[in-house]
C-alpha distance (Angstrom), angle and dihedral (degrees) to the residues before:
residue distance angle dihedral
M1 . . .
T2 3.75 . .
Q3 3.84 92.4 .
L4 3.74 89.2 49.1
R5 3.79 93.1 52.6
N6 3.78 90.7 47.7
A7 3.77 93.2 50.3
T8 3.77 90.4 48.5
K9 3.90 92.2 49.4
K10 3.94 89.1 50.7
L11 3.86 90.8 49.7
L12 3.82 91.9 49.0
S13 3.88 89.6 46.6
L14 3.78 89.0 50.3
I15 3.80 94.1 49.6
S16 3.80 92.0 44.9
S17 3.79 91.3 60.2
E18 3.84 119.7 76.9
R19 3.78 91.5 -127.9
G20 3.76 93.7 52.4
S21 3.80 91.8 45.9
A22 3.85 92.6 52.9
M23 3.77 93.2 48.0
L24 3.89 92.1 49.9
L25 3.75 94.9 45.4
S26 3.79 91.4 45.9
G27 3.77 91.3 53.2
I28 3.81 90.1 49.4
A29 3.74 91.8 48.0
M30 3.78 92.7 48.5
V31 3.90 90.5 53.5
V32 3.83 90.1 47.4
L33 3.87 91.1 45.8
V34 3.81 93.1 49.9
G35 3.82 88.5 47.0
F36 3.76 95.0 52.7
T37 3.84 92.4 42.9
A38 3.69 90.2 52.6
L39 3.78 90.3 49.0
A40 3.73 94.0 48.0
V41 3.92 98.0 43.6
D42 3.79 100.8 31.7
G43 3.79 92.7 37.5
G44 3.82 89.7 53.0
Y45 3.78 91.7 47.8
M46 3.79 92.6 49.2
Y47 3.77 90.5 51.8
F48 3.83 91.6 49.1
R49 3.81 92.0 44.9
H50 3.83 93.0 47.2
T51 3.83 90.6 52.7
E52 3.83 90.3 47.5
I53 3.73 94.3 50.5
Q54 3.80 91.0 45.4
D55 3.69 90.6 54.8
I56 3.83 90.7 52.1
A57 3.79 91.1 48.9
D58 3.80 90.1 50.7
A59 3.78 92.8 51.5
A60 3.81 92.0 45.2
A61 3.85 91.6 50.1
L62 3.79 90.9 50.3
A63 3.89 90.7 48.6
A64 3.75 90.3 49.9
A65 3.87 94.1 47.6
Y66 3.80 90.3 48.2
E67 3.73 90.9 59.1
L68 3.84 91.3 52.5
I69 3.75 90.3 67.0
T70 3.78 101.3 33.4
E71 3.84 105.1 40.0
P72 3.84 111.8 86.8
G73 3.72 123.4 -139.5
T74 3.82 137.1 49.1
T75 3.77 126.1 -16.6
Q76 3.88 89.6 -100.1
D77 3.79 89.3 52.9
K78 3.75 89.3 53.0
Q79 3.75 95.3 47.3
V80 3.81 92.5 48.1
A81 3.81 90.9 52.3
A82 3.81 90.7 44.9
F83 3.82 92.3 53.8
A84 3.86 92.0 46.3
S85 3.75 88.6 51.9
A86 3.82 92.9 49.2
V87 3.75 90.3 50.9
E88 3.76 92.8 48.3
C89 3.72 90.3 51.6
A90 3.76 90.7 52.6
R91 3.77 90.3 51.7
R92 3.82 91.6 49.6
N93 3.83 86.1 55.5
G94 3.83 95.4 55.8
F95 3.80 102.6 -86.5
S96 3.76 124.4 133.5
T97 3.80 113.5 -148.6
L98 3.84 131.9 -157.9
N99 3.74 143.1 148.5
T100 3.79 94.7 44.6
C101 3.83 114.1 -170.4
G102 3.78 120.5 175.5
Y103 3.78 107.8 -42.3
A104 3.85 95.7 -21.6
T105 3.80 132.5 82.0
D106 3.80 137.2 179.3
V107 3.82 114.3 -110.4
S108 3.73 134.5 -163.4
Q109 3.82 136.5 179.4
G110 3.83 127.7 174.3
G111 3.76 96.1 -13.9
E112 3.82 93.7 -46.9
S113 3.75 118.3 111.7
G114 3.69 139.5 -171.4
R115 3.84 143.8 128.5
M116 3.82 137.6 -81.4
T117 3.80 120.6 -154.6
V118 3.76 126.4 -172.7
S119 3.83 119.0 -159.7
F120 3.74 132.0 176.2
L121 3.79 123.9 -134.8
T122 3.76 131.9 -162.4
D123 3.76 86.8 8.4
P124 2.97 116.2 -78.5
D125 3.87 104.6 -11.8
E126 3.93 100.9 84.0
A127 3.78 135.0 42.3
R128 3.85 119.0 -159.2
V129 3.78 122.6 -162.3
D130 3.90 118.7 -165.9
I131 3.78 119.6 -174.2
T132 3.80 124.0 -173.0
L133 3.86 119.8 -173.0
N134 3.76 136.4 177.8
A135 3.79 99.6 -137.1
S136 3.86 118.6 -155.9
T137 3.80 121.1 -117.8
F138 3.82 130.0 -149.3
F139 3.83 118.3 -164.2
A140 3.85 91.1 17.1
K141 3.80 88.8 72.5
A142 3.70 87.8 75.7
L143 3.80 86.1 64.5
S144 3.90 89.4 47.9
I145 3.85 93.3 -103.0
G146 3.84 103.8 129.0
T147 3.75 98.9 164.6
A148 3.79 139.3 17.7
P149 3.82 123.2 -151.1
M150 3.83 119.6 -128.8
G151 3.79 134.5 175.5
V152 3.68 134.9 -166.4
R153 3.86 133.6 -174.2
A154 3.77 133.3 -162.4
I155 3.85 130.3 -177.3
A156 3.75 124.8 -166.6
E157 3.73 119.6 -170.4
V158 3.78 132.4 -160.1
T159 3.78 113.6 -121.8
S160 3.80 131.2 -164.1
Q161 3.71 132.4 -147.8
G162 3.79 112.5 -165.0
G163 3.76 121.0 -126.1
S164 3.81 122.1 -140.2
S165 3.79 124.1 -117.6
G166 3.80 123.4 -115.4
D167 3.68 142.3 151.8
E168 3.74 100.8 -130.0
D169 3.90 97.2 72.3
L170 3.83 107.3 81.6
V171 3.83 108.2 89.8
P172 3.78 131.1 -178.0
L173 3.78 96.9 -115.7
A174 3.89 116.9 121.1
Y175 3.83 121.5 -131.1
F176 3.79 113.8 -166.4
Q177 3.84 106.9 163.8
A178 3.82 110.5 128.3
T179 3.80 93.4 -122.4
Y180 3.72 135.1 35.4
K181 3.85 102.6 -159.9
P182 3.94 112.7 -177.0
G183 3.74 114.7 -114.6
T184 3.74 98.0 26.0
K185 3.85 123.3 122.8
V186 3.82 117.5 -133.1
Q187 3.78 133.2 -173.9
M188 3.80 116.5 -141.2
T189 3.76 112.9 -160.1
L190 3.75 104.2 -146.6
A191 3.75 97.8 -162.8
P192 3.77 134.4 103.0
G193 3.75 120.6 -102.9
E194 3.78 127.4 30.5
G195 3.90 112.7 -2.4
V196 3.78 110.4 -135.0
K197 3.84 100.4 -171.9
G198 3.68 106.9 36.3
N199 3.84 129.0 -70.6
Y200 3.84 130.3 16.1
A201 3.70 140.6 161.1
F202 3.79 138.8 71.5
L203 3.79 136.9 -109.0
D204 3.77 130.0 -132.3
F205 3.81 112.2 -135.0
G206 3.78 91.8 -167.4
S207 3.83 99.6 -79.2
P208 3.80 111.5 71.7
C209 3.78 91.7 179.0
K210 3.79 88.5 62.7
F211 3.79 97.1 49.3
G212 3.89 93.6 110.3
E213 3.82 90.2 46.1
Y214 3.85 91.7 51.8
L215 3.82 91.7 46.5
E216 3.78 91.6 50.1
E217 3.84 101.9 37.7
G218 3.80 104.8 17.9
Y219 3.77 134.1 -105.4
P220 3.92 110.5 -80.5
G221 3.84 94.0 -165.0
T222 3.88 129.3 90.6
V223 3.80 124.0 -94.9
S224 3.77 121.2 -176.9
M225 3.75 136.0 -163.3
G226 3.86 110.9 -94.0
D227 3.86 93.1 29.3
L228 3.69 119.0 138.0
V229 3.83 111.1 -129.5
E230 3.79 127.9 -174.8
T231 3.76 120.0 -121.3
Y232 3.82 117.4 -126.6
P233 3.77 111.5 -140.5
G234 3.82 94.8 168.1
V235 3.78 100.0 73.7
S236 3.72 118.3 137.5
A237 3.73 121.5 -128.4
G238 3.88 91.3 -129.3
Q239 3.77 92.2 58.5
V240 3.83 92.5 55.6
K241 3.78 94.2 41.3
H242 3.84 94.5 52.5
A243 3.81 96.5 41.2
L244 3.81 93.8 49.2
A245 3.80 93.5 42.4
D246 3.78 89.9 54.6
R247 3.84 93.2 48.2
L248 3.89 91.2 50.2
A249 3.84 92.4 46.7
G250 3.82 90.0 48.0
C251 3.83 93.9 66.0
T252 3.84 105.4 101.8
H253 3.90 96.3 177.2
C254 3.77 101.1 56.4
C255 3.81 90.8 -120.2
S256 3.76 114.3 -161.4
V257 3.81 146.4 148.0
T258 3.81 115.9 -118.3
G259 3.83 135.1 -177.9
S260 3.79 125.8 21.3
G261 3.86 139.8 -107.4
P262 3.67 112.5 -4.7
N263 3.80 94.1 -6.8
L264 3.87 92.2 59.6
E265 3.69 110.8 136.0
F266 3.92 124.6 -162.8
N267 3.77 106.8 -148.5
I268 3.82 95.8 -174.0
T269 3.80 133.7 139.6
E270 3.84 111.8 -168.0
P271 2.92 143.2 -114.3
C272 3.88 88.0 50.6
P273 3.79 125.6 158.5
K274 3.84 90.2 -138.7
V275 3.92 88.8 62.8
V276 3.74 108.0 80.5
I277 3.85 141.2 163.4
V278 3.82 116.6 -126.0
P279 3.79 121.7 -173.2
A280 3.81 116.8 -114.5
V281 3.81 108.8 -135.3
S282 3.83 141.3 -174.4
G283 3.72 127.8 -149.1
F284 3.73 95.8 42.9
H285 3.83 95.5 123.2
E286 3.74 91.5 57.8
T287 3.84 94.9 53.4
C288 3.73 122.2 116.1
G289 3.80 113.5 -174.2
K290 3.79 115.3 -41.2
S291 3.79 110.1 -1.0
Y292 3.75 141.7 129.8
V293 3.85 132.7 -80.4
T294 3.73 129.8 -176.8
I295 3.86 124.1 -116.5
T296 3.87 107.7 -126.6
G297 3.82 98.7 170.0
F298 3.87 146.0 -38.0
V299 3.78 126.6 -97.7
K300 3.77 127.3 -159.1
I301 3.89 114.5 -139.5
L302 3.77 136.2 175.3
I303 3.90 110.9 -136.4
E304 3.79 109.3 -134.8
D305 3.76 101.7 174.2
Y306 3.75 146.1 -19.4
N307 3.84 122.2 -144.6
E308 3.83 103.9 -152.7
T309 3.84 91.2 -168.7
N310 3.77 96.0 54.4
K311 3.74 93.2 26.0
V312 3.80 90.7 -132.2
L313 3.84 120.2 147.4
T314 3.83 112.9 -157.1
A315 3.80 115.2 -156.4
W316 3.77 143.2 162.7
V317 3.94 118.8 -124.2
L318 3.79 107.5 -128.1
G319 3.78 98.1 178.5
Q320 3.77 149.7 -68.4
V321 3.85 118.8 -70.0
A322 3.80 117.2 -130.8
P323 3.85 113.6 -91.7
G324 3.75 124.5 -104.9
D325 3.75 139.1 67.3
F326 3.74 107.9 -14.7
T327 3.80 131.6 -158.0
G328 3.80 116.3 168.0
T329 3.74 113.5 -38.0
S330 3.81 129.2 -31.1
G331 3.89 91.4 -153.1
L332 3.85 102.2 -102.4
P333 3.86 107.6 -153.9
M334 3.84 120.7 -124.0
R335 3.82 110.6 -120.9
S336 3.78 128.3 -156.3
V337 3.79 139.2 154.8
R338 3.90 131.5 -117.2
L339 3.88 136.9 168.6
K340 3.75 116.1 -95.8
């Protein structure tokens, strides 16, 4: 007790002197100054860093969700591709990744480290990206605070816009690329001989004299997967030119596809004469003159342009139509992604 009383007397004596008061107040002021400086500088940096990491999470979620609608195969195939796309997006934005396990990976950037996890909700309609990071501090280190944890989350969902039914959509053009990935632009060379930019050639749906009518107005009959259909090498350029010109001119809503990758937008109002169904076929490379090919599926495309000089039709792949007997269109929905 005696020691405590002596210490108290010395402290009061120090405070009572001008010199002691100045030293004490200066010490308090320094602590307050460092605290406010840390709050201003480190707080500003944390806000900036949080916004930056949120942007990366948003981009990664959109990239992952885009793969859910474009990657062919099983649900697992889609999710594996979605995770790989999210990781690649993080790398493009400056993150290093390592120690991947399942759908999670450690991430680091500029001495800051954390973890990114991708999960899939309502299988497989949503992709969620969570990023946690131990952000570095500056002035807060003087208060023994070297890092500050932060976490962000982004969810991207797959949305659908239904297509309308109609009997004018099935046309006698053959599509024989191995895949039909939605959102890709293709060029179909509609000329006999060796196609140089993708697909070419025409199909005979049983009435060669009505080829131009079927191309312009659609085939009203039934075509099934597995059917053998004859090719039609004798089509005149004039038939194709007039039929496609009428389809392009018949669009009253300026339907189009804009953007690319996850930012792809389908600006389509159906029914639209530019939206058609083409049979996917096998055996076309082996044909010589008029011969048979096998129907393996049906692909929905949006015709963008037809160059009558080069005989090249430019189109966007919108998706694959469900298998089975096919008459006209079954109303394939347009699918895109957006942040929730």
